C-alpha positions in Angstrom: 0.0 0.0 0.0 1.5 3.3 -1.1 0.4 6.6 0.5 2.0 9.3 -1.5 -0.2 12.4 -0.8 -1.5 14.5 1.9 -4.6 16.7 1.6 -4.7 20.2 3.0 -8.3 21.4 3.5 -9.6 24.8 4.4 -12.7 26.8 4.1 -13.2 30.5 3.2 -16.3 32.6 2.9 -15.6 33.9 -0.6 -15.9 32.0 -3.8 -13.6 34.4 -5.5 -11.0 34.0 -2.9 -11.3 30.2 -3.1 -10.7 30.4 -6.8 -7.7 32.7 -6.4 -6.1 30.6 -3.7 -6.7 27.3 -5.5 -5.0 28.7 -8.6 -2.2 30.2 -6.6 -1.5 27.0 -4.7 -1.9 24.7 -7.7 1.0 26.5 -9.3 3.5 25.6 -6.6 6.0 22.7 -6.9 4.6 21.0 -3.8 1.0 20.8 -4.9 -0.6 18.2 -7.2 -4.1 19.7 -7.7 -6.9 21.7 -6.0 -10.6 21.0 -5.7 -13.2 23.6 -4.8 -16.5 22.6 -3.3 -19.4 24.8 -2.5 -21.2 26.6 -1.4 -21.4 24.6 1.8 -23.3 25.7 4.9 -21.4 26.3 8.1 -23.3 26.3 11.4 -21.3 27.3 14.5 -21.6 28.9 17.9 -19.9 32.2 18.5 -20.2 34.3 21.6 -23.0 32.1 22.8 -25.1 32.5 19.7 -25.7 30.2 16.7 -24.6 31.5 13.3 -24.8 30.1 9.8 -22.8 31.2 6.7 -22.0 30.0 3.2 -18.4 28.9 2.7 -16.3 27.2 0.0 -14.1 24.2 0.8 -10.8 24.0 -0.9 -8.9 20.7 -0.9 -5.3 20.7 -2.0 -3.5 17.5 -2.8 0.2 17.9 -1.9 3.3 15.9 -1.8 4.1 14.8 1.8 7.3 16.9 2.0 5.4 19.9 0.8 2.6 20.0 3.3 4.4 22.2 5.8 5.4 24.7 3.1 1.7 24.7 1.9 0.4 25.4 5.4 3.1 28.0 6.0 2.1 29.8 2.7 -1.6 29.8 3.7 -1.0 31.1 7.2 1.5 33.7 5.9 -0.6 35.1 3.0 -4.2 34.3 3.9 -4.4 33.7 7.7 -7.4 36.0 8.2 -9.3 34.5 5.2 -8.9 30.8 5.9 -11.1 28.8 8.3 -10.8 25.3 9.6 -7.4 24.4 8.2 -6.9 20.6 8.3 -4.1 18.3 7.1 -4.9 14.7 6.3 -1.9 12.4 5.7 -1.7 9.0 4.1 -4.2 9.6 1.3 -4.4 6.5 -0.9 -5.3 6.8 -4.6 -7.2 3.8 -5.9 -6.9 4.6 -9.6 -4.8 2.1 -11.4 -4.6 -0.3 -8.4 -5.8 -3.9 -8.8 -7.4 -6.0 -6.1 -5.4 -9.0 -4.8 
């Protein structure tokens, strides 16, 4: 079993910003591709009250040794615009694999 990618996922409240960041990150040497999903609905509690908002989820497939650079880039350039930053490692691609 070969796990060759990590997925860095974040949300933002702007479709335009999701498009810009996906294009920006997909052009780096440590990124394989970007997926944009949305709008999605976020429901959360803030200061004791329930809030809802529309957001866009961006998933970036990256090489394992590039995940830290990707997160560093996001936090350095878009810290106030990115919500819910998550890194998932050991992503397995099933395309091209055969069952034993």
